[in-house]
TIVO-160344 format. One record per residue: x, y, z of N, C-alpha, C, O in turn; residue in three letters. Coordinates in steps of 0.05 Angstrom, whole numbers, plus 5000, padded with zeros to 4 digits. Atoms other than C-alpha are relative to their C-alpha. Last residue first. Example, Ala and Ser with C-alpha at 12.3 -4.5 7.8 and 13.67 -1.06 7.14 Angstrom:
  n.u  n.v  n.w ca.u ca.v ca.w  c.u  c.v  c.w  o.u  o.v  o.w residuo
 4984 4976 4999 5273 4979 5143 4985 5022 5014 4995 5044 5018     SER
 5018 4976 5000 5246 4910 5156 5018 5024 5000 5039 5024 5013     ALA
% end
This chain:
  n.u  n.v  n.w ca.u ca.v ca.w  c.u  c.v  c.w  o.u  o.v  o.w residuo
 5019 4983 5006 4958 5328 5048 4999 5029 5011 4981 5044 5004     LYS
 5022 4989 4973 5022 5291 5063 4977 5019 4982 4984 5030 4961     THR
 5012 4980 5017 5063 5241 5012 4978 5009 5026 4964 4995 5040     ALA
 5016 4993 4976 5116 5197 5044 4981 5025 4979 4991 5039 4963     VAL
 5005 4979 5001 5147 5160 4982 4979 5014 5021 4956 5008 5019     ILE
 5019 4990 4988 5184 5102 4986 4997 5032 4997 5015 5049 4995     PHE
 4998 4971 4993 5236 5065 4942 4971 5003 5014 4953 4987 5010     TYR
 5030 4988 4995 5252 4996 4927 5005 5028 5014 5024 5035 5027     VAL
 5014 5019 5015 5312 4955 4897 4964 5022 4997 4947 5026 4980     ASP
 4997 4990 5030 5368 5003 4924 4978 4987 4981 4979 4993 4958     LYS
 4978 5014 5001 5341 4996 4995 5000 5003 4969 4980 5009 4956     ASN
 4998 5021 4986 5284 5025 5032 5026 4983 4995 5038 4970 5012     LEU
 5002 5025 5008 5294 5087 4992 4998 4977 5028 5009 4984 5049     LYS
 4979 5007 4987 5273 5163 5004 5004 4966 4985 4991 4959 4966     GLY
 4990 5025 5008 5226 5208 4974 5021 4992 5007 5040 5008 5007     VAL
 4971 5011 5000 5191 5262 5004 4999 4983 4996 4979 4969 5002     LYS
 4986 5026 5011 5122 5292 4974 5025 4996 5013 5038 5015 5006     VAL
 4973 4998 4995 5069 5346 4991 5012 4977 4998 4997 4957 4998     SER
 4980 5008 4977 5011 5320 4960 5019 5019 4999 5026 5030 4979     PHE
 4999 4983 4970 4967 5349 4912 5011 4999 5019 5010 5018 5034     GLY
 5021 5007 4987 4951 5301 4857 4994 5017 5020 4972 5019 5032     ALA
 5015 4994 5017 5006 5331 4815 4966 4998 5008 4947 5010 4999     GLN
 4993 4970 4997 5054 5322 4878 4973 5008 4977 4956 5023 4988     GLU
 5006 4999 4976 5037 5240 4871 4991 5030 5002 4967 5035 5002     VAL
 5026 5005 5002 5049 5239 4798 4983 5006 5023 4961 5017 5020     GLU
 5009 4975 5020 5117 5280 4805 4972 4993 4998 4957 5013 4999     HIS
 4997 4968 4971 5136 5233 4868 4982 5020 4982 4963 5032 4991     ALA
 5019 5009 4976 5115 5168 4816 4997 5024 5009 4977 5037 5004     LEU
 5025 5004 5016 5161 5197 4760 4978 4998 5021 4964 5019 5024     ASP
 5004 4968 5013 5217 5214 4805 4983 5002 4982 4982 5025 4973     GLU
 5009 4980 4977 5209 5146 4830 5002 5026 5006 4993 5037 5026     SER
 4971 4992 4982 5221 5108 4773 4989 5018 5014 4970 5032 5005     PRO
 5006 4971 4995 5152 5072 4754 5027 5007 5014 5036 4996 5034     ILE
 4988 4989 4979 5166 4998 4737 4996 5028 4995 4998 5034 4971     ARG
 5018 4999 4980 5131 4954 4688 5007 5025 5023 4987 5032 5035     GLU
 5019 4985 5021 5182 4958 4631 4971 5011 5017 4958 5030 5011     HIS
 4987 4974 5011 5233 4926 4680 4981 5023 4991 4981 5045 5002     LEU
 4974 4995 5022 5197 4863 4696 5003 5032 5000 4986 5048 5006     PRO
 5006 4996 5028 5155 4860 4762 5026 5003 4978 5050 5009 4984     PRO
 5021 4980 5004 5186 4847 4832 4996 5005 4970 5017 5005 4956     GLY
 5032 4997 4993 5246 4812 4850 4992 5018 4988 5005 5036 4979     GLN
 5014 5036 5003 5319 4790 4814 4972 5004 5016 4961 4982 5013     ASP
 4993 5003 4969 5335 4872 4802 4988 4967 5000 4970 4960 4985     ALA
 5002 5028 5005 5343 4914 4739 4999 4985 5031 5011 4995 5051     GLU
 4974 5016 5004 5323 4980 4758 5000 4971 4998 4982 4956 5007     VAL
 4995 5017 5025 5263 5016 4758 5026 5002 4994 5038 5021 4982     LYS
 4990 4984 5018 5251 5025 4829 5003 4991 4968 5002 4967 4961     GLU
 4975 5004 5015 5200 4985 4857 5013 5013 4982 5003 5015 4959     TRP
 4996 5016 5024 5151 5012 4897 5025 4993 4988 5046 5006 4992     ASP
 4977 5010 5004 5123 5041 4969 5001 4978 4970 4986 4959 4965     LEU
 5003 5013 5024 5075 5097 4973 5031 4981 5003 5054 4991 5006     VAL
 4971 5007 5010 5055 5126 5039 4996 4976 4977 4978 4959 4975     LEU
 5004 5018 5022 4995 5167 5043 5033 4993 4995 5052 5007 4987     PHE
 4974 5008 5018 4987 5218 5099 4998 4972 4991 4986 4955 5004     MET
 4997 5029 4998 4932 5261 5126 5020 4991 4986 5031 5006 4970     GLY
 4973 5017 4988 4947 5325 5142 4998 4978 5001 5009 4965 5019     HIS
 4979 4980 4994 4881 5358 5117 5021 4984 5026 5016 4976 5049     GLU
 5004 4976 4989 4835 5291 5115 5026 5020 5003 5047 5011 5011     PRO
 4983 4992 4980 4847 5236 5064 4993 5018 5021 4972 5023 5009     LEU
 5009 5014 4980 4793 5198 5024 5023 5016 5028 5021 5009 5051     ILE
 5034 4993 4989 4795 5256 4973 4992 4980 5023 4971 4985 5035     ARG
 4996 4972 4984 4874 5247 4969 4972 5009 5005 4969 5026 5022     TYR
 4983 5003 4976 4870 5171 4956 4998 5034 5008 4993 5039 5032     VAL
 5017 5009 4975 4815 5187 4906 5017 4992 5025 5004 4992 5047     GLU
 5017 4975 4991 4855 5238 4867 4981 4985 5020 4971 4997 5040     GLN
 4982 4976 4983 4917 5189 4871 4974 5017 5008 4971 5023 5031     LEU
 4993 5008 4974 4872 5133 4840 5016 5014 5023 5017 5006 5046     THR
 5030 4991 4987 4841 5185 4785 5007 4975 5029 4993 4978 5049     GLN
 5003 4970 4990 4920 5196 4769 4967 4997 5011 4959 5014 5027     ASP
 4983 4987 4980 4940 5122 4763 4992 5029 5008 4997 5035 5032     LEU
 5008 4975 4996 4881 5095 4721 5014 5019 5026 5003 5033 5044     LYS
 5001 4995 5029 4913 5029 4694 4991 5030 5010 5006 5046 4999     PRO
 5024 4988 5001 4943 5011 4766 4993 5012 4971 5012 5023 4960     VAL
 5021 5021 5008 4987 4956 4766 4980 5021 4991 4965 5016 4972     GLU
 4991 5007 5026 5051 5006 4784 4983 4978 4980 4993 4970 4959     HIS
 5008 4982 5026 5011 5031 4833 5013 5001 4980 5010 5019 4963     LEU
 5029 5003 5009 5009 4964 4875 4995 5030 4974 4981 5030 4953     VAL
 4995 5012 5019 5077 4957 4909 4975 4989 4979 4972 4966 4971     PHE
 4976 5012 4994 5054 4979 4972 4996 4977 4973 4981 4959 4969     ALA
 5010 5012 5025 4994 5035 4976 5030 4986 4985 5045 5001 4973     ALA
 4971 5020 5020 4988 5054 5038 4995 4991 4973 4974 4984 4964     LEU
 5006 5020 5027 4934 5108 5065 5029 4987 5000 5051 4998 5007     ALA
 4972 5018 5018 4935 5139 5131 4986 4988 4984 4964 4978 4987     ARG
 4978 4981 4992 4882 5188 5173 5027 4993 4985 5046 5009 4983     GLN
 4972 5017 4982 4828 5150 5141 5017 5024 5002 5017 5043 4988     PHE
 5001 5024 4995 4760 5177 5117 5013 4987 5023 5007 4977 5045     SER
 4985 4997 4975 4768 5249 5097 4997 4977 5015 4998 4985 5038     GLY
 4970 4982 5002 4719 5246 5041 5010 5000 5025 4994 4999 5044     ASP
 5012 4971 5005 4665 5189 5046 5029 5020 5006 5050 5013 5018     PRO
 4998 4989 4975 4682 5121 5023 5005 5027 5006 5020 5040 4990     PHE
 5032 4993 4993 4669 5076 4967 5007 5012 5025 5010 4995 5043     ASN
 5003 5015 4977 4738 5078 4931 4971 5011 5016 4961 5033 5014     LEU
 5025 4989 4984 4741 5089 4859 4995 4984 5024 4988 4961 5025     ARG
 5008 4971 5019 4812 5085 4824 4971 4998 5009 4964 5014 4992     ASP
 4985 4979 4987 4836 5026 4873 4993 5029 4989 4997 5049 5002     VAL
 4974 4990 5010 4796 4964 4849 5002 5028 5017 4986 5035 5034     GLY
 5010 4976 5015 4748 4931 4899 5030 5013 4985 5053 5013 4995     SER
 4989 5004 5025 4747 4873 4951 4986 5022 4980 4962 5027 4978     PRO
 5020 4997 5025 4736 4900 5011 5009 5003 4977 5022 5022 4967     MET
 4992 5013 5030 4762 4871 5079 4983 5014 4982 4959 5017 4988     ARG
 5023 5003 5026 4759 4902 5141 5010 4997 4977 5030 5008 4968     ASP
 4996 4994 5027 4815 4895 5198 4976 4987 4986 4967 4965 4988     ILE
 5008 4971 5012 4801 4906 5269 5009 5008 4969 5014 5030 4960     ASN
 5022 4998 5010 4800 4830 5300 4990 5036 4984 4967 5043 4979     SER
 5003 4976 5010 4870 4804 5300 4969 5010 4991 4961 5005 4968     ILE
 5014 4988 4980 4877 4744 5340 4995 5025 4994 4989 5039 5013     GLY
 4984 4988 4985 4933 4714 5295 4981 5020 5018 4994 5039 5027     ALA
 4979 5016 4992 4896 4659 5262 5021 5006 5024 5032 4991 5040     ALA
 5010 5011 4973 4836 4706 5251 5019 4979 5013 5012 4971 5036     GLU
 4996 4977 4973 4885 4757 5217 4983 4985 5018 4985 4990 5042     SER
 4976 4995 4986 4914 4699 5174 4997 5020 5030 5010 5021 5050     ARG
 4987 5016 4989 4846 4672 5154 5029 5000 5018 5035 4984 5037     GLU
 5017 5009 4973 4816 4732 5139 5009 4981 5013 5012 4985 5037     ALA
 4995 4980 4972 4886 4756 5103 4978 4992 5017 4983 4989 5041     LEU
 4975 5005 4991 4880 4693 5054 5007 5017 5026 5016 5007 5047     MET
 5003 5021 4985 4806 4711 5041 5026 4991 5018 5024 4989 5043     GLU
 5013 4989 4971 4827 4778 5024 4994 4977 5020 4997 4978 5044     LEU
 4975 4985 4978 4878 4756 4975 4987 5001 5024 4996 4994 5045     MET
 4981 5027 4990 4827 4705 4944 5015 5015 5018 5018 5008 5041     GLU
 5023 5002 4973 4774 4772 4938 5021 4972 5014 5022 4966 5038     PRO
 4998 5033 5002 4829 4794 4881 4981 4990 5036 4987 4997 5059     GLN
 5020 5007 5022 4814 4871 4875 4993 4967 4996 4975 4956 4984     ILE
 4992 5009 5021 4843 4887 4942 4981 4991 4977 4958 4985 4981     ASP
 5018 5000 5027 4823 4937 4995 5018 4979 4978 5041 4988 4973     VAL
 4981 5018 5018 4846 4921 5070 4985 5005 4968 4963 4995 4963     ALA
 5012 5008 5020 4818 4975 5116 5016 4986 4973 5032 4997 4959     THR
 4984 5003 5021 4844 4976 5184 4985 4998 4979 4965 4985 4985     VAL
 5006 5016 5023 4804 5003 5241 5018 4998 4976 5028 5019 4968     ARG
 5029 4988 5020 4817 5041 5306 5002 4980 4973 5022 4966 4975     ASP
 5026 5012 4980 4862 5012 5366 4982 5004 4975 4963 4989 4974     SER
 5029 4978 4992 4921 5018 5318 4985 4994 5016 4987 4970 5021     THR
 4989 4969 4994 4995 4985 5316 4981 5025 5009 4984 5045 5022     GLU
 4988 4999 4964 4974 4917 5317 5008 5026 5011 5011 5033 5035     LYS
 5023 5003 4983 4926 4930 5255 5010 4998 5032 4999 5003 5053     ALA
 5015 4977 5004 4989 4952 5214 4983 5004 5025 4987 5020 5043     ILE
 4980 4986 4990 5028 4884 5227 4988 5031 5010 4990 5039 5034     PRO
 5001 5012 4971 4966 4851 5203 5021 5020 5019 5012 5034 5037     ILE
 5025 4994 4983 4962 4896 5143 4998 4993 5033 4991 5008 5051     THR
 4995 4982 4985 5037 4887 5123 4972 5014 5012 4973 5033 5027     LEU
 4982 4992 4990 5037 4825 5103 5006 5021 5006 5027 5021 5018     TYR
 4993 4988 4984 4967 4821 5090 5025 4998 5018 5022 4999 5043     GLY
 5000 5016 4977 4947 4774 5038 5000 5006 5033 4993 4990 5051     ASN
 4983 5019 5010 4938 4829 4982 4999 4980 5029 4985 4988 5047     GLY
 4994 5019 4969 4929 4891 5019 5015 4978 4989 5039 4975 4991     ALA
 4984 5028 5017 4929 4924 4942 5004 4989 5026 5026 4979 5026     GLY
 5009 5004 5023 4908 4995 4983 5017 4977 4977 5038 4982 4966     LEU
 4975 5012 5017 4921 4996 5050 4986 4988 4977 4971 4969 4978     GLU
 5007 5020 5027 4869 5034 5087 5025 4996 4991 5042 5014 4992     ILE
 4989 5006 5019 4885 5067 5164 4987 4977 4972 4976 4956 4976     VAL
 5016 5016 5017 4838 5098 5216 5020 4999 4977 5024 5021 4966     LYS
 5000 4995 5035 4898 5119 5262 4977 4980 4989 4976 4956 4994     GLU
 5028 4993 4993 4892 5114 5348 4990 5005 4964 4968 5014 4958     ASP
 5017 5023 4985 4956 5081 5353 4976 5008 5002 4963 4997 5019     GLY
 5004 4999 4967 5002 5139 5344 4992 4980 5012 4999 4973 5035     ASN
 5026 5006 4974 5027 5115 5281 5002 5013 5021 5024 5017 5033     LEU
 4998 4985 4978 5083 5147 5237 4974 5005 5010 4961 5025 5011     ASP
 5037 5001 4988 5067 5103 5178 4998 5031 5017 4984 5050 5011     LEU
 5017 4982 5020 5140 5110 5158 4980 5003 5001 4974 5025 4992     LEU
 4987 4978 4986 5155 5074 5228 4992 5022 4980 4979 5041 4987     ARG
 5011 4982 4977 5112 5027 5209 5014 5022 5005 4999 5041 5010     ILE
 5023 4992 5015 5144 5011 5144 4984 5015 5018 4975 5037 5014     VAL
 5003 4973 5009 5204 5011 5181 4979 5004 4980 4982 5024 4965     GLU
 4997 4977 4978 5187 4954 5228 5001 5029 4983 4986 5047 4989     GLU
 5024 4997 4990 5158 4914 5167 4999 5022 5022 4982 5039 5025     VAL
 5003 5006 4972 5223 4914 5132 4977 5012 5009 4972 5035 5003     PRO
 5025 4984 4985 5209 4905 5059 5000 4997 5026 4986 4979 5035     VAL
 5000 4986 5014 5276 4879 5023 4978 5020 5007 4978 5044 5000     THR
 4973 4985 5001 5306 4841 5083 4990 5020 4979 5002 5041 4984     GLU
 5000 4981 4987 5233 4825 5105 5030 5013 4998 5036 5032 5012     GLN
 5012 4964 5008 5217 4794 5042 5006 5016 5023 5000 5040 5019     ARG
 4981 4984 5018 5263 4736 5055 4990 5025 5000 5002 5046 5006     LYS
 4986 4985 4973 5209 4713 5116 5023 5012 4981 5032 5033 4992     PRO
 4971 5009 5001 5167 4692 5051 5015 5018 5021 5014 5042 5020     ASP
 4990 5013 4974 5102 4712 5065 5023 4999 5003 5033 5008 5024     LEU
 4999 4967 4990 5091 4755 4993 5001 4993 5030 5002 5014 5043     LEU
 4967 4982 5009 5121 4697 4956 4995 5023 5015 5012 5040 5018     LYS
 4984 5011 4982 5052 4653 4986 5030 5012 5007 5043 5010 5028     GLU
 5001 4982 4972 5007 4698 4952 5012 4986 5019 5007 4994 5042     ALA
 4968 4994 4990 5039 4664 4881 5000 5015 5027 5020 5026 5036     LYS
 4984 5025 4995 4967 4642 4863 5028 4998 5009 5037 4976 5016     GLU
 5008 5011 4974 4934 4710 4884 5016 4969 4999 5026 4959 5019     HIS
 5022 5029 5002 4966 4729 4820 5002 4998 5022 5024 5002 5034     SER
 4989 5024 4989 5009 4800 4817 4974 4978 5007 4952 4987 5015     PHE
 5005 4997 4976 4974 4851 4766 5012 4971 5015 5009 4950 5003     MET
 5016 5027 4988 5011 4859 4711 4989 5002 5021 4999 5018 5036     LYS
 4994 5023 4998 5027 4931 4693 4991 4971 5005 4967 4970 5009     GLY
 4998 5018 4980 4995 4990 4680 5017 4975 4995 5021 4968 4972     ALA
 5018 5023 5004 5011 5039 4621 5008 4985 5023 5031 4983 5030     MET
% end
């Protein structure tokens, strides 16, 4: 069952400097293993906490997908203020992605898969838009009590989500950013 969507009305929380302690941007960039010329898609990009740093690390395009147009507007304002011009914004859900097969070398879903109603369909779409050896990075909340993140009943345990990602055809490696947040590096 999908969790409640994070509201654009709370978007400023996503940019709180304390978030760096929970979600260190440099570590996310390292996990994405960018060479500098990859086309990247971020699902549930929000207002660009990770999108803008990723765009700085690649000379190609970064596509930010979010179901809330308000989040994408905030991202547009932030990227313009930062002088970043290689971000495309697409208002859309993540279970049907309007891109050709193999369009992106990297995909990122940070703290969004627990909100997705059709998880298997979303994972199949991500698999489809990546080429052979493409990489999908997932960040999400471990199913533990914590001061941050969604309620416990909305969280997906790392082993369960890793299994779902494997079922979609990926090879997976699971790790932790900290006690509350896990990552899955999935390779096609």
